[in-house]
C-alpha positions as CSV (number, residue, x, y, z in Angstrom):
1,X,-21.0,221.6,93.1
2,X,-18.5,222.4,90.4
3,X,-18.9,225.6,88.5
4,X,-18.2,225.8,84.8
5,X,-16.0,228.8,84.0
6,X,-15.1,230.1,80.6
7,X,-11.6,229.8,79.3
8,X,-12.0,232.7,76.9
9,X,-9.1,234.7,78.4
10,X,-6.8,231.7,78.1
11,X,-7.9,230.9,74.6
12,X,-7.7,234.5,73.2
13,X,-4.6,235.5,75.2
14,X,-2.4,234.4,72.2
15,X,-4.7,235.4,69.4
16,X,-2.3,238.0,68.0
17,X,0.4,235.3,67.7
18,X,-1.8,232.8,66.0
19,X,-2.1,234.9,62.8
20,X,0.4,234.1,60.0
21,X,3.2,236.7,59.6
22,X,3.7,238.6,56.3
23,X,6.7,236.3,55.5
24,X,4.5,233.2,56.0
25,X,1.8,234.6,53.8
26,X,4.4,235.4,51.1
27,X,5.7,231.9,51.3
28,X,2.2,230.5,50.9
29,X,1.7,232.7,47.8
30,X,5.0,231.4,46.3
31,X,3.9,227.8,46.9
32,X,0.3,228.3,45.7
33,X,1.0,227.0,42.1
34,X,2.4,223.8,43.6
35,X,-0.6,223.5,45.9
36,X,-3.1,224.0,43.1
37,X,-1.3,221.5,40.8
38,X,-1.4,219.0,43.6
39,X,-5.1,219.5,44.0
40,X,-5.6,218.9,40.3
41,X,-3.6,215.7,40.6
42,X,-5.6,214.5,43.6
43,X,-8.9,215.4,41.7
44,X,-7.7,213.3,38.8
45,X,-6.9,210.3,41.1
46,X,-10.1,210.7,43.1
47,X,-12.2,210.6,39.9
48,X,-10.9,207.1,39.2
49,X,-11.1,205.5,42.7
50,X,-14.3,203.6,42.1
51,X,-13.8,202.5,38.5
52,X,-11.1,201.4,36.1
53,X,-9.4,204.4,34.6
54,X,-10.2,205.0,30.9
55,X,-7.6,206.3,28.4
56,X,-9.0,209.8,29.0
57,X,-8.6,209.4,32.8
58,X,-5.0,208.1,32.3
59,X,-4.2,211.1,30.1
60,X,-5.7,213.5,32.7
61,X,-3.6,211.9,35.5
62,X,-0.4,212.1,33.4
63,X,-1.1,215.7,32.5
64,X,-1.8,216.6,36.1
65,X,1.3,214.8,37.3
66,X,3.4,216.8,34.7
67,X,1.9,220.1,35.9
68,X,2.6,219.2,39.5
69,X,6.2,218.3,38.7
70,X,6.7,221.4,36.6
71,X,5.3,223.6,39.4
72,X,7.7,222.1,41.9
73,X,10.6,222.6,39.5
74,X,9.6,226.2,39.0
75,X,9.4,226.8,42.8
76,X,12.7,225.2,43.4
77,X,14.4,227.2,40.6
78,X,13.1,230.4,42.0
79,X,14.0,229.7,45.6
80,X,17.4,228.0,45.2
81,X,20.5,230.3,45.4
82,X,22.2,230.9,42.0
83,X,25.2,228.8,43.1
84,X,23.1,225.7,43.6
85,X,21.1,225.9,40.3
86,X,22.6,223.4,37.8
87,X,25.0,222.0,40.4
């Protein structure tokens, strides 16, 4: 007869290392505008999956795409070293 044993110790042995570091949390905060803009773009595309996009849908998608691109440009401009900006 095989006994079932718990693996709780093995699973929780590295629990302290599984949490994000402060640096990782700061990076997530810096990237949050890009993530939210991408979510808005996905929402706009999802809304038109089962139908032909209307003019309003197309405008919403274009607007969301512009916001997503602007958020990426803003992130890149803030994270790139000064010597690389405009190069």
